[in-house]
C-alpha positions, 0 to 999 in steps of 0.5 A: 678721460685723462688716458684719452687726453694723454693719447691725444697729446702724444699723437699731436706731439708725434706729428709736430716732431715729424714736421720738425724732422722733415724740416731739419732734413730739408735744411740739412740737405740745402746746407750740404748742397751749398757746402759742396757747390751742387745745384740742389734743384738739379739733384732733386730732379734726378728723382723724377722720371718721364711719366712724372714730368708729363703729369706735371706739364699736364697739370700746369696746362690745365691750371693755365687754361682755368686761369684764362676764364673770368668769373661769371655770376653775381659778382661780374654783374655787380662789376658791370653796374659800377 
């Protein structure tokens, strides 16, 4: 049991440390961009290609379409009674 708990603890610790590393890298990138006067969003966008952009636009349009519909069912019937 003790060995299992140690292995589990180690896995949780490694995940926590990885999250901290990613967060530190993002902060470092932000600070470097501010220091040099670069636009961070523009710099990040250089990594995307046309296909990525098309997929993103398609996803946004699907979300917008879904947001237009109202809820139906019991919740809307209860609202009409009031």
